[in-house]
C-alpha positions as CSV (number, residue, x, y, z in Angstrom):
1,M,-26.6,14.0,29.9
2,N,-27.3,13.0,26.4
3,S,-27.1,15.8,23.7
4,L,-31.1,14.2,22.6
5,V,-32.5,15.7,25.7
6,P,-32.8,19.2,25.9
7,S,-31.5,20.2,30.1
8,D,-34.7,22.3,29.4
9,P,-37.7,20.3,28.7
10,Q,-39.2,23.7,26.5
11,E,-35.8,23.7,24.7
12,P,-37.1,21.3,21.1
13,L,-34.3,19.1,19.7
14,V,-31.8,20.8,17.3
15,A,-31.1,18.7,14.2
16,A,-26.8,19.6,15.3
17,D,-27.3,17.5,18.6
18,L,-28.9,15.1,16.3
19,K,-25.8,15.2,14.0
20,E,-23.6,15.6,17.1
21,D,-24.9,12.0,18.2
22,G,-25.1,10.3,14.8
23,D,-21.1,11.0,14.5
24,F,-20.8,10.1,18.0
25,S,-21.9,6.6,17.4
26,D,-20.7,6.6,13.6
27,M,-16.8,6.5,15.5
28,L,-18.1,4.1,18.5
29,S,-19.0,1.5,15.1
30,E,-15.5,2.3,13.6
31,Q,-13.6,1.1,16.8
32,R,-15.2,-1.6,17.2
33,I,-14.8,-2.5,13.8
34,L,-10.6,-1.9,13.8
35,L,-10.5,-3.3,17.7
36,P,-11.0,-7.0,17.2
37,G,-8.1,-6.8,14.4
38,A,-5.6,-5.2,17.0
39,Q,-6.8,-7.7,19.4
40,M,-6.4,-10.5,17.1
41,L,-3.2,-9.5,16.4
42,T,-2.2,-8.7,19.1
43,A,-3.4,-12.7,20.5
44,F,-1.2,-14.4,17.6
45,L,1.6,-12.3,18.7
46,I,2.2,-13.3,21.8
47,I,1.6,-17.1,21.6
48,L,4.5,-16.8,18.9
49,P,8.0,-16.7,21.0
50,F,6.5,-19.6,22.8
51,N,6.6,-21.5,19.3
52,G,9.7,-24.1,19.1
53,G,10.2,-22.8,15.9
54,F,10.3,-19.2,17.0
55,R,14.0,-19.8,18.6
56,Q,15.4,-20.5,15.0
57,I,14.3,-17.2,13.6
58,V,17.2,-14.7,12.4
59,Q,17.5,-11.9,14.7
60,S,16.4,-9.6,12.1
61,E,13.3,-10.9,12.3
62,K,13.2,-10.9,15.8
63,M,13.3,-6.7,15.6
64,V,10.7,-7.6,13.5
65,F,8.7,-9.3,15.6
66,L,9.9,-6.9,17.9
67,A,8.3,-3.9,16.3
68,T,5.5,-5.8,15.4
69,F,4.5,-7.0,18.4
70,V,4.6,-3.5,19.5
71,L,3.0,-2.0,17.2
72,A,-0.3,-4.5,17.7
73,L,0.1,-3.3,21.7
74,T,0.1,0.3,20.8
75,S,-3.4,0.0,18.3
76,L,-4.6,-2.4,21.7
77,V,-4.3,0.6,23.6
78,L,-5.0,3.5,21.5
79,L,-8.6,1.4,20.3
80,S,-10.2,1.2,23.2
81,A,-8.5,3.8,25.1
82,P,-12.7,6.2,24.1
83,A,-14.4,3.4,26.1
84,I,-12.0,2.8,29.3
85,Q,-12.4,7.2,28.9
86,H,-15.7,7.5,27.6
87,R,-17.2,5.2,31.1
88,L,-14.4,6.9,33.3
89,M,-16.0,10.3,32.4
90,R,-18.9,10.0,32.5
91,P,-21.2,11.9,32.4
92,L,-19.5,13.7,30.0
93,N,-19.3,17.7,29.7
94,D,-17.8,18.7,26.8
95,R,-18.6,15.8,24.1
96,A,-17.1,17.2,21.1
97,R,-14.4,17.6,23.0
98,F,-13.4,14.3,24.0
99,K,-15.2,13.1,20.8
100,R,-12.2,15.0,19.3
101,V,-9.8,13.1,21.2
102,A,-11.3,10.2,20.8
103,T,-10.6,10.6,16.9
104,R,-7.4,11.4,17.6
105,Q,-6.6,7.9,20.4
106,I,-8.3,5.9,17.1
107,V,-6.4,7.2,14.2
108,A,-3.5,7.3,15.4
109,G,-4.6,3.0,16.8
110,A,-5.7,3.0,12.8
111,F,-2.1,3.2,11.5
112,S,-0.8,1.6,14.2
113,L,-2.4,-1.0,13.6
114,G,-2.2,-0.9,9.9
115,V,1.8,-0.9,10.1
116,A,2.0,-3.8,12.5
117,L,-0.1,-5.5,9.8
118,I,2.4,-4.8,7.4
119,L,5.5,-5.4,9.1
120,A,3.3,-9.1,10.2
121,T,2.8,-10.0,6.8
122,N,6.6,-9.2,6.4
123,L,7.3,-11.6,9.1
124,V,5.5,-14.6,7.9
125,I,5.7,-14.7,4.3
126,S,9.6,-14.2,4.7
127,E,9.9,-17.5,7.0
128,V,7.8,-19.1,4.7
129,F,9.2,-17.8,1.4
130,G,12.4,-16.0,2.3
131,S,12.9,-12.4,3.2
132,V,12.2,-10.9,-1.1
133,V,9.5,-12.2,-1.1
134,G,8.1,-11.4,2.5
135,L,9.2,-8.0,1.9
136,V,7.9,-7.8,-1.9
137,T,4.7,-8.5,-0.2
138,A,4.5,-6.2,2.5
139,S,5.3,-3.6,0.3
140,G,1.9,-4.9,-1.1
141,I,0.0,-4.7,1.2
142,A,1.4,-1.7,2.6
143,T,0.4,0.2,-1.0
144,F,-2.4,-1.4,0.2
145,I,-3.4,-0.6,3.4
146,L,-2.2,2.9,2.9
147,S,-4.8,3.4,-0.6
148,I,-7.7,1.9,0.3
149,W,-7.3,3.4,4.7
150,W,-5.9,7.0,3.8
151,L,-5.6,8.0,0.7
152,L,-9.0,7.3,-0.2
153,P,-11.2,8.4,1.6
154,A,-9.1,11.7,1.6
155,Y,-9.9,12.1,-2.6
156,L,-13.2,11.0,-1.3
157,K,-14.0,13.6,1.0
158,R,-11.5,16.6,-1.6
159,M,-13.5,15.8,-4.6
160,H,-16.4,14.8,-3.4
161,G,-17.8,16.2,-0.4
162,Y,-17.8,13.1,1.9
């Protein structure tokens, strides 16, 4: 049942109900932003081994590919899980609990996607410019992702009450 429709017609809508529904919509919007990135990376990685040049990469790069592919698939599963679970569990009896679990899945999916992006950066740049440039570039991307996705939100929440 929609939280905006009171079970008792005489029962007024409460601000908390509106906030709950808004939080849920925000979560779904965030999921819609992350999911295409995970899908694109996974699609790219799926076709990579079928490229003739893939056979010529060294074993260490194949291991990086394996880790990247597994992390990209993990992010895809975690980021899509709340939508699938929501569809299978409708109507939700405990919306707040569902949101907590879904939030954890989305955060874990974002973490997996971030690490997959870092490893993919290393894989691509190492192939084109060499392993040193690949590691330096991947380190820069890791710092950027850590700063923008994780440290900035934590700082803003703590210092400015976001």
